[in-house]
N, C-alpha and C positions, 0 to 999 in steps of 0.2 A: 402174817399177823392176823389175829382174830379181831373182827370188827366189834367195837363198843360204841353204841349210839351216844350222841351228845344230848339228845332229848328223846323221850318216849311220849307219843300222843296216843291216848286210849279213847276210842270212840265209845259213846255211852252204852250202846247195846252189847259191847264186848267187855265192859268194865268188870263184871263179876264172873266172867267165864273162867273155868278151871285152868285153861291153857294160858290165859292172860295172867292169872295169879302166878303160875309157874314161871313164866317169862320174867315178870317183874321181880320175882325172888332171885332169879339168876343174875339180873341186872340191878342189884340193890342200890348202887351208887348213882345211877342215871336219873336225872330229874324227870318227873312224870307230870303231864298235863292231861286232865280228863275233859273231854269236849263233847258237845253236841256238834256233829260235823257241819251242818248248815250254818249255825251261829258262828263257829270258829272261822270258817272261810269268809263269811261276810265281813268279819272284823279284821280281815287282812292276814289271817293265819295261813292261808294257802301259800303265800310268799315265803313263809317260814319253813315250809316242808322241803328242805333240801336233802341231799343224800345222807347226811349225818343224822337225820331224824328217822326214828322207827315208829311206824304207825300200826297199832293193833286194831284189826277190824273184823267184823263178822261178815264174811263174804256171802252174797245172796245170788251169785251167778252159778253157772255150771262148773263143777270141779273137774269133770272129765269131759274133754271134747277133742275133736279132730284138729290136727295141726292146720292152720289157715293157709293151705297151699293154693294152687290155682290150676284150673283145668288146662291152661295153655302150656304148662310144663309138667314134667314127670315128677310126681310127689310120692313119698315113701309110705304113706298111710299111717303115720305116727299119731299117737294119742297124747295129748297134753294133760297132765295132772296139775291143777292150779294150787300151789301152796302159798303164793304171794307174788308180789310184783316189784320190779327194779332190783338193783344189785349194788353192793358197796364198792365194787370195782368201777373204773371210769374209763372204759375203752373209747377212744375217739370216734370209732365207727358205729357204736352201739345203736341199734334201731330203737331201743327202749327210750332213748332221749326224746324221740318224737311220738312213740307209740302210746305212752301214757301221759296224761296232762297233770299228773301229780308226781313230782320228782322224788318224794320221800320213799323209803322202803316200807312196803306194806306186808304184813304177815296175817294170814287168814286163820284166826284162832279156832274156828269151827271145823277144821279139816277132819279131825278124828271122828267126829259124829257123822260125817258124810261117808265114811269108808264102808259102812254096811250097805248103803245104796250103791256105791261104786262096785263093791263086790258082787252085788246082785246082777249088775249089768254084765260084768265079766263072766260070771258063772252061768248066766242064761244063754251064753253062746259058746259052748265048749268046743265047737268045731273051728272057732276062729282064734287066732293068736293076737293078743293085745300087746303091742310094743308101746309102753307107756314111759313118759319122761317128765321130770320136774324142772328141766333146765331151759325151758323156752322163754319164760318171762322173768326168770331170776337165775342165779347160780345155785346149783343143787347142794353145794356144801358150804357156801360162804356164811350162812346164818345158822347152820345146824347146831352150833354150840349154844345158840340162843333158844332155838325152837325144839330141838331134839326130835324133829319129824322123822329122820331117816331110820332110826331104830324101829319105830312103829311101822313105817312103810315097808321096810325090808322084811319084817315079820309077816306083814299082810300079804306081800307078793310071794313069799316063800311057799305058801300053801296053795298056790294057784297054778296048775300045770299048763294053762293056756295063756299065761301072761308073763312078761318080764318087766322089770323096772330099770330104766336107765337113769343114772345120776351123772349129770354133765357139769363139768367145772373147769375153771382156770386156776383154781387154788391148789395148795398142797395140804389142806386141812383134813387129813384122813384119820386123825386120832380116834374119833368116835366110830368110824367104820372098822378100824382094826380091833376095837374092843367089842364089837358086835358079834354075836354068835351066828348071825344070818348071812349066808353066802349064796344059796341057791336062788335062781331066777333074778339075779342082780347083775347088771352091767355097770361098771364104773368107767366113765368116758372123760377124756380130756380134750379141750379145745386147744389146738396147737397152731403155731404160725412160724414164720422165720424168726430167728433170734432178733434180727433188726427191728421187725415190726413189733414183736413182743416188748422190746425195751423202749421203743418210742411211742407206741400207740395204745398199749394195754396197761394203762396207769393203775397202779395198785396191785397188779397181778405178779406172782412170782415168775422167775425166769423159766424158759422152756426146760432147762436142765432140772430145776427144782420140781417142776411138774412131773417130769419123767422119773425122777427118783421116787416121788410119791406113788406114781403108777406102778413102779417096780415092786414097792412094798405091798401094794394091794394085790398084785399078781402073785407074789410069793405067799400071800395069805389066802389064796384060793379064789379071788375075785376074777371074773371074766372082764376083759378090758375092751373098750372102743376108743377110737380117736376121730377127731373132726378137724380137718384143715378148712376152716370157714370163719371169716372170709379170707381167701387168698388175695394178697395185695401185691401188685407189681411195684417194684422199686428198683433202685440201682443194684445190679448184681443179684436179682431176685432168684435166679437159678441156684447160685451158690448158697444163698440164704436158706432156701427150702431144702436143698440137698444136705446142708449142715443139720437141719432139724431131723431129717431121716437118719443120718449117721448117729445122732444122739439116741434116737429110738432104738437103733441096732445095739448100742452100747448097754442099754438098760432093760429092754423088753424082749420077751420071748414071742416071736411073731406067730407061733402056732396057737397061742392062746388069746388072739385078738379076734373078736367076733365080726367087727366091721371097721372100715375107715372111710369117711366121707370127704368129698372135695366140693367146695363151693366158692365161686369167685365173689369179690366184693360187689354188692348190689344194695340199692337204697332207694326209697321213695324220694322224689325231687325235693319235697319240702324239708327233708333232713339236711340237705346241703347247707342251708343258712344256719341251722342249729350247730352243725359241726364247725363251721367257720367262726361262729360266735364263741363257742365253748372251748375250742381247740385251735386257736389262730395259728399255731406253729405247724400244724399238720400239713402234709403234702399229699395225702392219700386221694384227694379228689382231682389231682392234676392229670390223671390218665385219660385215655380215649374211651368215653362212655357214650352209649346210645340208650334210648328208652326201649325197654323190652316189651313183650306182649302183655306182661302183668303190670305195666306202668312203672316198673322200677328201672332205675339207671343201672346199666350193666356194662362191663367191658365189651368193646366191639367183638363180635363173634370170633374172628380169626385169633384174637388175643386169648379168648377163653379156651379155644381148642388148643392153642400152644401151651397154655398153663397146665391144663388137665393132661395133655399128652406127656409132657415132661414129668409131672409128679406121678402120674400113673405108672410110667415106665420105671421110675426110681423106686417106687414103693413095691412094685412086683419083682424087681431085682432082689429085694430084701425078703419079702414075704412069700414069694411064689403066688399062686392063685389064692386070693383072699376075698373078703367081703367088701371089695372096693366099689363105691358107688358115687354118683354125682347128685348133689342136692339142687332141686328145682332147675333142671336143664331140659332141653328139647331132645327128641329122638335123634335128630341130625347131629347135634353136638356130641351126644353119647357115642355114636358110630364113628365120627371123625376123630375123636380124642382117645377113646378106650377100645375101639374096634368091635364093639357089640352094643346092643341096647335092649332094655327090657320092653321097649316099644310104647308102653303106657304105664300109668300109675299102678294098675293091678299087677303088672308084670314085676315091677320093682318091689311091691309088697310081698309077692310070692317069693322073690329072691331073698329078701331079708327074713321072712318067716322061716325059710329053709335053713338060714344061718342059725336062727334060734333053735330049731329042732336039732341041728348038728351039735350045738354046744350044751343044750339042756334036755334033750330028748323030746319024744313026741308028746303032744298035748293029749 
């Protein structure tokens, strides 16, 4: 289902922006409040900014920046393109519940005018491959019917031989992608889980099967696909659950046209635990054996992580053969024990994934 906000808040310096006017036209029936941000929050408006509220703002930070990894674990060298923050879905484990202090959905209306500068950064380093994604702080497709960003972004990346754009989603909202003429340099990726976790913890998201049906349509239309099992969550009969997800992938997807599949266990900053308990009191995802990792996040005890990755890695490779399987934010030791090899460091993983880009899209 396409999200329609209950209320739209327009910050003063975004009020007359062209993209603001376009969005308000698309959402003609939603009530609009125009505000000076400071005054509105002082009057208690901050508490009104729930997930059903859309806030249109002029973003003054960096639109393109490295993924906030850590030197203590192997990071993939991903670049984040900031198009907005928060998500209309309501997954119980979502880090965004604690990462941002404003729960409303924010859209950055000045994205397009920043693209020239972003293009300059990418074009000035032709020897480097930029793997760029919009799904770090929001869902890449969930608000596209409101913003229309992806058609602009797909056109922008299509002309850049040293960059790809990854659109990461849990939705099946692919209509705008299918009507777009732009396919080159684009990866459409789905976050997957076991059907049990998807139905209990990923509130508002379509089922795993519906996501895979959408992925199949995109693949048939010429899009390169990626998949991310992250966060993997241990639960009763978890092996059967994740094996069922891979069986559904086999039913719908051509494995030869998957650029990469990532695996990442559930991890969270300690302060997120109380937020999850408060917002999702019925969840049991925090009941496992967790220890604090080198990055300060709570993670499954190392032998449990190795067990998870070994099982899923073996099941995925039975289906795909050798593919772009990698671990997200894990140590060299865990890589070796679970997958049998390691890129050793972040630079090694970046090179591995860059080579996948070259294989699917050609040399930069």
